[in-house]
GUDRENDREN-200026 format. One record per residue: residue in three letters; y, x, z of N, C-alpha, C in turn. Coordinates in steps of 0.001 Angstrom, whole numbers, plus 500000, padded with zeros to 6 digits. Each point is the difference from the previous one (the first is absolute). Layout:
ALAYXZYXZYXZ/...
# end
This chain:
MET368230884117323471501075500987499483501146498739499396/PHE499598500044498796501297499464499423501104499186500346/LEU498887498670500679501002499095500952501066500563500524/TYR499581501375501051500939500522500830500639500628499074/GLN499971500165499129501388500731499395500782499267499387/GLU499427498867499675500888499174499393501045499019500947/ASN499037500245501183501527499531500986500649500831500731/THR499462501416500022501344500841500351500588499769499010/ALA499970500196498550501114499584499427501294499103499935/LEU499225498770499997500887498776500668500974500083501251/GLN498903500690500690501172500299501620500656500996499404/THR499967500721499339501212501211499801501013499422498919/GLU499856498779499996501005499494498757501608500677500052/LYS500801500413499405501260500483500172501044498572499731/THR500482500198501546501347499253499853501274500717500119/ILE501166499145499846501336500329500298500833499497500609/SER500848500597500471501289499107500906500834499970499009/ILE501110498583500682501258500128498645500426501335500456/LEU500451500703501177500800501026500214499442501188498904/GLU498294499815500078499659501604498947500299499489498630/LEU499962498457500089500109499977498554501316500303499466/ILE501247499743500660501140500468499933499850501783499783/GLU499896500548501310499791501430499660499245500686499063/SER499277499451499006499160500301498815500723500119498673/GLY501472499393500256500484499699499369501142501256499409/GLY499610501096500893501210501264499710500912499437500479/VAL500932501297499732501339499931500496501107498721499017/GLY499285499985498936500753498713499416500056499155500346/GLY498492499549500314499365498476500719500956500058500832/ILE500003500393501277500235500049501086501781499810500263/SER500807500812498702501266499504499507500400498498499805/ILE499473499714499388500233498856499203499491498606501117/ILE498857500370500784499671499218500910500703499704501294/SER500722501494500210500988500252501018501563498936499771/VAL500036500290498820501579498753499686499613498701499870/LEU498254499812499287500092498567500535500017499287501308/PHE499377501180500596499948499292501315501513500006500764/ILE500849500718499383501287499722500557500623498720499645/LEU499876499389498469500492498967499553499142498863500978/LEU498736500026500011499493499001500772500805500068501258/VAL499559500703501110501294500180501362501214498984499180/VAL500966500416499408501309499743499655499831498335499666/VAL498917499527499178499472498348499675499979499399501426/ILE499236500549500600499544498911501461501369500000500370/TYR500816501150500440500914500231500839501302498906499932/ILE500223500122498299500699498777499394499620498681500061/TYR498591499753499356499253498661500740500333499450501234/PHE499207500774501134500733499355500856501220499895500596/GLU500916500665500130501223499919500027500920498628499574/ARG499781500131498523500595498893499043499297498731500674/LEU499170499879500247499229498931500461500300499626501443/LEU500199500767501168500521499709501097501380499461499641/ALA500744500854499052501472499349499965500238498981499582/ILE498912499329498746500391498770499210499455499146500885/ARG498864499917501149499692499129500768500785499722500841/SER500669501113500779501612499700500815500766499195499233/ALA500219500071498640501048499341499342499938498569499560/SER498570499554500345499633498808499449499907499055501348/LYS500209500525501002499924499588501030501349498690500343/ILE500010498688500041500822499306500281499770498622500595/ASP501000499924500880499866499335501045499974498583499218/LYS499563499189500172500097498801499669501265498920499994/SER500296499997501283501302499465500149501129500710499596/PHE499862501339499084501495500778499926500948498693499075/MET499089499820498617501100499405499078500642498575500735/PRO498710499082500535500784499083500842501090499905500839/GLU500277501317500811500836500768501020501567499939499067/ILE499093501167498692501337499588499632500798499509498899/ARG499334499299499911500336498140499498500736499357501003/THR499865500212501387500483498997500694501650500599500577/HIS499602501277499735501495500747500288501119500200499159/VAL499459499717498697500673500271498668500596498147499903/LEU499645498859500089500258499064500191501040499799501003/SER499522500820501076501031499167500811501000501012500696/GLY500457500635498718501124501074499831499617501459500799/LYS499106500482500807499684500963500837499759501103499210/ILE500534500584499091499819500916498986499477501607500703/ASP501097499769501032499773501488501082498506499892500671/VAL499599498660500199499019500132500778498715500464498757/ALA500341499324499058498549499986498655500172501295499733/LYS501354501031499874499747500615499822499362501339501169/ASN500108499902500911499348500693501617498728499831499849/LEU499587498601499548498497500322499763499416500442498779/CYS500722499763498974499150501074499106500247501382500316/GLN500648500596501157500217501293499997499085500614501171/SER499453498688500282498803500101501106498566500103499682/GLN499710499539498587499048500316499425499913501110499115/ASN499006500618500166499721501277499400499218499828498855/ASN500588499644498793498762499643498888501000499671498547/PRO499564500266498658500688499772499177500544498499499847/VAL499591498860500340500321498952499644501142499879500823/ALA499948500166501640501345500450500738500778500541499448/ARG500206500859499407501051501117499708500643499588498803/LEU499179498891498848500701499367499371500398499001499816/LEU499930499519501466500278498693500355501644500238500781/GLU500041501166500669501035500355500324501174500731499064/LYS499787500276498843500966500381498779500253498504499474/GLY499416499017500338500394498523499271500819499179500758/VAL499236500432501263501155498942501473501413500701499941/SER499946501652500117501070500381500079500922499754498695/ARG499589499544499221501286499440498930499997498382499747/ILE499607499411500730500195498865500074501540499213499879/GLY500838499074498926500773499936500039500797500954498399/ARG499327500955500219500399500450498262499258498987498656/PRO500293500376499098499655499776498749498482500202499941/LEU499162498503499381498411500173500030499332501608498991/GLU501293500228499260499446501164498977499973501011500819/ASP500902500050501118500007501623500621499120499433501086/ILE499830498929500757498364500460500791498723499925499282/ASN500008499883498693499253500100499291499426501525499338/SER500973500327499908499901501406499449499806501180501308/ALA500274499663501108500016500592501600498687499883500247/LEU499361498998499667498569499633499949498698501058499534/GLU500569499790498754499259501181498544500204501347500498/ASN501045500357500483500203501267500328499238500455501242/ALA500304499247500999498541500183501447499077499669499548/GLY499536499465498769498464499476499997499451501296499346/ARG500760500087498796499576501821499905500165501084500579/ILE500738499914500850499882501682500998498788499201501290/GLU499506498851499983498824499985500878498492500024499211/VAL499842499758498365499420500232499797499768501556499760/TYR500789500734499705500274501829499801498904500218501080/LYS500701499276501369499548500482501178498358500049500189/LEU499498498764499675498976499579500007499087500620499028/GLU500606500145499108499180500971498662500074501416500242/LYS500250500667501066500130501316500210498685500719499663/ASN500499501130499400498268501078499958498971499032499355/ILE499979498528499707499002499678499112499872500631498755/SER500892499947499203499782500872499088499193501186500004/VAL500079500588501118499367500941499989498080500263500168/LEU499730499007500477498584499242499675499425499643498495/ALA501085499623499547499674499562498324500015501327499494/THR500735501115500357500130501570499375498310500400499811/ILE499977499848501437498536501038500869499160498928498836/ALA499767498583499971498998499853499290499685500101498684/GLY500965500490499182499928500278498926499725502024499890/VAL500652500176501117499894501807499795498399500277500344/ALA500176499502500658498731500577501233498178499951498996/PRO499434499106499030499334500173498991500683501095498846/MET501322500109499485499739501210499589499783501305500520/ILE500683499977501045499159501374500862498533500781500037/GLY499786498448500369498790500089499806498875500468498454/PHE500634499309499558499350500341498471500859501382499634/LEU501025500974500404500088501188499927499043500874500907/GLY499676499578500706498787500174500678498876500692499288/THR499275498396498944499430500007499589499758500975498596/VAL501582500410499515499993500686499005499717501270500316/ILE500756500278501042499935501843500551497981500317500274/GLY499928498864500547498141500178500243499605500533498782/MET499878498981498923499494500379499364500442500812498578/ILE501404500784500468500322501041499166499305501367500758/LEU499407500061501417499716500786500658498200500070499511/SER499379498702499933498695500356499721499987500300498439/ILE501172499580499057499881500519498466499817501194500146/PHE501078500535500952500463501784499818498471500824500564/GLU499475499015501317498947501083500334498864500031498927/ILE499637498994499001499170499608499200499890501493498873/SER501497499882499829500469500708498852500161501716500224/THR499972500410501532499748501419500441498638500131500287/ALA499128498959500557498986500678500050499082500519499601/GLY500114499737498295498983500250498883498672499308500258/GLY498662500748500217498890499275499644499572499514501971/ASN500702500732500907499550499994501324501510499032500679/ILE499904498730500091500936498997500336499481500108502058/ASP501451500039500428499621500109501234500251498473500580/MET498879499130500293500228498636500568500577499643500909/GLN500078501113500756501137499407501178501370500115499967/LEU500547500750499364500813499865499357501338499266499014/LEU498513499731499124500193498699499283499935498744501197/SER499157499743500411500052498850500811501415500067500907/ASN500630500918500308501150500127500629501178498819499115/GLY499757500505499167501098499381498751499899498723499845/LEU498601499401499994499736498872499824500123499148501385/TYR499740500407501092500676499628501492501104499679499862/THR501121500573499413501675500292500019499995498626499325/ALA499312499813498599500758498750499045499449498878500671/MET498917500172500657499537498632500264500532499168501305/THR500455501304501025500497499605501128501433499602500267/THR501021500629499423500993500024499041500531498239499553/THR499050499559499217499755499004499438500043498959500948/VAL498975500091500594499880498940500854500755499869501466/ALA500274501477500537501137499651500524501149498961499983/GLY500392500778498034501600499444499447499822498355500062/LEU498631499655499950500173498265499612499924499412501233/ILE499296500207500886499885499692501233501525500238500499/VAL500955500939499984501286499854500359500831499258499338/GLY499762499745498510500614498867499173500122499100500150/ILE498349499447500549500104498459500239500170499651501467/ILE499979500653500511500798499881501508501100499803500147/GLY500729501075499026501719499436499804500382498941499207/TYR499202499464499091500208499070498930500329498499501172/ILE498255500243500656500048499021500759500879499762501004/SER500618500726500971500758500319500640501872499394499357/TYR500132500813498856500755499261499222500244498286499989/ASN499143499695499443500093498552499696500070499138500732/HIS499264500515501624499506499040500890501995499969500816/LEU500332501434499831501239499976500799501543499158498885/VAL499674499853498641500739499015499344500064498806499941/VAL498405499982500318499778498275500603500958499468501112/LYS499753500870501132500636499630501218501287499879499779/THR500887500994499091501013500251500025500426498792499086/ASN499541499441498934500598498986499579499964498785500939/LYS499083500054501067500151498559501078501050499569500634/VAL500473501596500322501321499955500514501440500052499324/VAL500045500096498845500850499767499149499934498424499306/TYR498980499282500297499833498647499884500858498758500716/GLN499741501252501717500520499200500754501199499844499996/MET500870501351499586501493500054499832500386499245498918/GLU499161500173499014500969498655499286499659498768500390/THR499296499369500529499865498802500783500977499696500900/THR499998501297500880501427499713500535501448499919499531/SER500147501059499079501491499798499406499888498498499189/LEU499000499326499701500161498667499370500332499014501136/GLU499433500363501086500182498822501023501160500197500401/PHE500756501347500144501375499947500603501349499816498724/PHE499371500017498918500943499306498787499968498317500308/ASP499044499258500127499579498854500479500755499301501005/LEU500145501359501453500663499395500936501516500140499549/LEU500459501011499540501570499783499556500102498890499304/ASN498974499569498533500698499104499663499739498644500554/GLU499790499826501162499450498541500938501870499760499885/PRO500220498659500079500947499666500265500373499833501454/THR501083500308500230500131499996501803500559498743500534/
# end
């Protein structure tokens, strides 16, 4: 008989799903979790949108720079310019600015390349700073839910007198714990996404810098 009761107790052990856990946090917990979920959607959207854009920007035909070199040395500036315009990437747009200014002082060409480079970097880094902001804000929002949950629990204890309602008390604790976990998860995802995109962007910036140096070397070659 005792073994049967023990087995029955084990079989009826309570489990809880993630949805039930969120709902147990009450209105405050659900509101904060909803905000964090929206932030998570924003992080995922920006990450994949920027990742695809950066990958597209980093694709450069290996024959592109040798062809530019051949056209410039042979004096076919218009052909070189048209070749740059046919390529849709930051390196090609950067070289187009330089090619269109061949014949001017090197200082003017350098200034044009620097300005064009800043514009391309700005385009690549579009909305990436939002990920850094979310990575820092999400844990703070989660901790806000923790504070709210603890306040609710303390309020329940203070008003209950000698009869503490464990159900209401647990709701406050659920709010405290679930929002903290959710905030940390969103913050971690945002932080990793931000750093990964920064690394990818830096590779494209390095390509532009390398191409600029090759272009200046080309201009300084004896004709």
